C-alpha positions as CSV (number, residue, x, y, z in Angstrom):
1,M,67.7,20.0,-33.0
2,L,68.7,20.6,-29.4
3,L,65.1,21.6,-28.5
4,R,63.8,18.3,-29.9
5,I,66.2,16.2,-27.7
6,A,65.2,18.0,-24.6
7,S,61.5,17.6,-25.1
8,A,61.8,13.8,-25.9
9,P,62.0,12.6,-22.3
10,I,59.1,14.9,-21.2
11,A,56.6,13.6,-23.8
12,P,56.1,10.2,-22.1
13,I,55.7,11.8,-18.7
14,A,53.2,14.4,-20.1
15,A,51.2,11.6,-21.8
16,A,51.1,9.6,-18.6
17,A,49.9,12.6,-16.6
18,V,47.2,13.4,-19.1
19,M,46.1,9.8,-19.1
20,A,46.0,9.7,-15.2
21,L,43.9,12.9,-15.2
22,A,41.4,11.3,-17.7
23,L,41.0,8.2,-15.5
24,V,40.5,10.2,-12.4
25,A,37.8,12.3,-14.2
26,C,35.9,9.1,-15.1
27,T,35.3,8.1,-11.5
28,S,32.2,9.6,-9.8
29,S,33.7,9.6,-6.4
30,T,36.9,8.6,-4.6
31,S,35.1,6.3,-2.1
32,V,33.9,2.8,-2.8
33,V,30.8,3.2,-0.7
34,T,28.4,6.2,-1.0
35,S,25.5,7.1,1.3
36,R,22.2,8.5,0.0
37,T,18.6,9.0,1.1
38,Q,15.6,7.6,-0.7
39,G,12.1,8.9,-0.3
40,Y,11.3,11.8,2.0
41,E,13.8,13.5,4.3
42,I,11.8,13.9,7.4
43,S,13.1,16.7,9.6
44,D,12.5,16.9,13.3
45,S,11.0,20.4,13.0
46,A,8.5,19.1,10.4
47,M,7.5,16.3,12.8
48,Q,7.0,18.7,15.7
49,Q,4.7,20.9,13.6
50,I,2.2,18.0,13.2
51,R,-0.2,18.1,16.1
52,V,-3.5,16.5,17.0
53,G,-6.5,18.4,15.5
54,Q,-4.8,19.8,12.5
55,S,-6.4,19.4,9.0
56,Q,-5.1,17.2,6.2
57,D,-4.4,20.4,4.1
58,L,-2.1,21.8,6.8
59,V,-0.2,18.4,7.0
60,R,0.2,18.5,3.2
61,V,1.6,22.0,3.4
62,V,4.1,21.0,6.1
63,L,5.2,17.5,4.9
64,G,4.0,17.5,1.2
65,S,2.0,14.7,-0.5
66,P,2.2,11.4,1.2
67,Q,4.1,8.5,-0.3
68,S,1.4,6.0,0.6
69,T,-2.1,6.2,2.0
70,N,-4.7,3.9,3.4
71,S,-8.2,4.2,4.8
72,F,-10.1,1.8,6.9
73,G,-13.7,2.8,7.7
74,D,-13.8,6.3,9.1
75,Q,-10.1,6.6,9.7
76,S,-7.2,7.1,7.2
77,A,-3.4,7.3,7.4
78,W,-0.7,8.9,5.4
79,Y,2.8,7.5,5.3
80,Y,6.1,9.3,4.7
81,V,9.1,6.9,4.3
82,E,12.8,7.9,4.6
83,T,15.4,5.2,3.8
84,K,19.1,5.8,4.2
85,V,21.0,3.5,1.9
86,Q,24.7,2.8,1.4
87,Q,25.6,1.7,-2.1
88,T,28.9,0.2,-3.2
89,A,30.7,1.1,-6.4
90,F,29.7,-2.4,-7.6
91,G,25.9,-1.7,-7.3
92,L,25.2,-3.5,-4.0
93,S,22.7,-1.5,-1.9
94,M,22.4,-1.9,1.8
95,V,19.6,-0.3,3.9
96,Q,21.1,1.3,6.9
97,E,18.1,3.0,8.4
98,R,14.4,3.4,7.6
99,T,12.0,5.8,9.3
100,V,8.3,5.8,8.6
101,L,6.2,8.7,9.8
102,A,2.5,7.7,10.0
103,V,-0.1,10.4,10.4
104,Y,-3.5,9.1,11.3
105,F,-6.7,11.1,10.6
106,D,-10.3,10.7,12.0
107,K,-13.5,10.9,10.0
108,N,-13.4,14.7,10.0
109,K,-10.0,14.6,8.2
110,R,-8.2,15.9,11.3
111,V,-5.0,14.5,12.8
112,S,-5.9,12.0,15.5
113,D,-2.4,10.6,16.1
114,K,1.1,10.3,14.6
115,A,3.7,7.6,15.0
116,V,7.3,7.0,14.0
117,Y,8.4,3.5,13.1
118,G,11.9,2.2,12.4
119,L,13.5,-0.9,10.9
120,T,13.0,-2.8,14.2
121,D,9.3,-2.2,14.0
122,G,8.9,-3.9,10.6
123,K,8.1,-7.5,9.8
124,V,9.4,-9.6,7.0
125,V,6.7,-10.9,4.7
126,T,7.3,-13.8,2.4
127,I,5.9,-13.4,-1.0
128,E,4.1,-16.4,-2.4
129,Q,5.7,-17.5,-5.7
130,R,3.0,-20.0,-6.8
131,R,0.7,-19.0,-9.7
132,T,-3.0,-19.5,-9.8
133,Q,-4.0,-22.0,-12.5
134,S,-5.8,-20.3,-15.4
135,F,-8.8,-21.7,-17.1
136,G,-7.6,-23.8,-20.0
137,E,-4.0,-23.9,-21.1
138,D,-1.4,-21.2,-21.1
139,R,-0.6,-20.7,-24.8
140,T,1.6,-18.2,-26.6
141,F,0.3,-16.1,-29.4
142,I,2.0,-18.3,-32.0
143,D,0.4,-21.5,-30.4
144,S,-3.0,-19.9,-30.7
145,I,-2.5,-19.1,-34.4
146,L,-1.2,-22.5,-35.2
147,Q,-4.0,-24.3,-33.3
148,S,-6.6,-22.3,-35.2
149,F,-5.6,-24.0,-38.5
């Protein structure tokens, strides 16, 4: 009986401690804002290895496959994009820094130039929200079935 009386005040404290540990384990981090990198992590040493005259295969070995490509006439370009983002615990993402490494190739698939662009080099493009009118009427599947009767 004496043992039971001594353990009675400890039980609520132990329960509170277990509950606090369970709540702490549920959080992914202790900070409200986390930083992460999206896309490629472009290192300075990798950028220095890319030189004029190198082949596309060597660029692919050093940097990996490009995230985006384009080709205009005899020239083409590969783009590697690194974006540093801060995300709040509430899901709000803010872009802190963006670096775009552009590697330009000539008609012989050799590096002709490279350039590094940042957020200040970008331009905001407004996307048109209007829709092109379709021929006829926009009908749902149900409307089409009902109109066929």
